[in-house]
C-alpha positions as MATLAB code, in Angstrom:
seq = 'MPKKRQAPESDRVTVTLAPGQRAVLERIAEQNETTLAFVVRYALKQFIQESESGQLKLEFPIGPASQ';
ca = [
      55.435   96.897   81.858;
      59.035   95.701   81.173;
      60.695   93.382   83.671;
      63.142   94.958   86.067;
      66.668   93.825   85.432;
      68.172   92.288   88.546;
      71.751   93.056   89.453;
      73.966   89.981   89.778;
      74.867   88.931   93.290;
      78.184   90.255   94.439;
      80.347   90.335   97.537;
      82.190   93.369   98.772;
      85.664   92.967  100.247;
      88.148   95.407  101.702;
      91.888   94.957  101.292;
      94.905   96.923  102.394;
      97.406   97.367   99.579;
     101.152   97.605   99.987;
     102.688  101.037   99.351;
     102.548  101.921   95.669;
     100.194   99.129   94.597;
      97.154  101.375   94.216;
      99.092  103.774   92.002;
     100.191  100.894   89.764;
      96.646   99.538   89.513;
      95.268  103.001   88.736;
      97.903  103.446   86.018;
      96.930  100.079   84.488;
      93.270  101.130   84.555;
      94.032  104.474   82.924;
      96.187  102.876   80.209;
      93.329  100.511   79.395;
      90.622  103.160   79.660;
      88.768  101.316   82.394;
      88.205  101.527   86.135;
      90.294  100.451   89.088;
      87.461   98.117   90.139;
      87.484   96.384   86.741;
      91.267   95.877   86.873;
      91.021   94.313   90.336;
      88.104   92.057   89.331;
      89.976   91.005   86.178;
      93.142   90.208   88.138;
      91.156   88.143   90.652;
      89.428   86.247   87.846;
      92.809   85.399   86.279;
      94.242   84.398   89.674;
      91.294   82.074   90.371;
      91.457   80.488   86.904;
      95.188   79.788   87.253;
      94.691   78.393   90.733;
      91.846   76.098   89.685;
      93.731   74.826   86.632;
      96.751   73.860   88.736;
      99.011   76.372   86.980;
      99.416   78.492   90.091;
     101.702   77.268   92.858;
     101.879   79.560   95.863;
     104.502   79.256   98.546;
     103.526   81.448  101.454;
     106.203   82.386  103.982;
     105.782   80.785  107.384;
     106.182   82.711  110.608;
     105.399   86.069  112.215;
     106.787   88.102  109.296;
     104.014   86.802  107.020;
     101.174   87.933  109.284;
];
């Protein structure tokens, strides 16, 4: 009997997008003939790679407006 293929471990997260962001992401997915989930995973992968390589410098606003 063939071995069962195990799904890779994954974590599920929930985020709230700013107005219009979902529509933009869905448009990107449609233009590239892929899914919204793939576009988000791809963007996160790129973000993490840039952060780990030191290419990404984030300056978060400080104060109540940023929360």
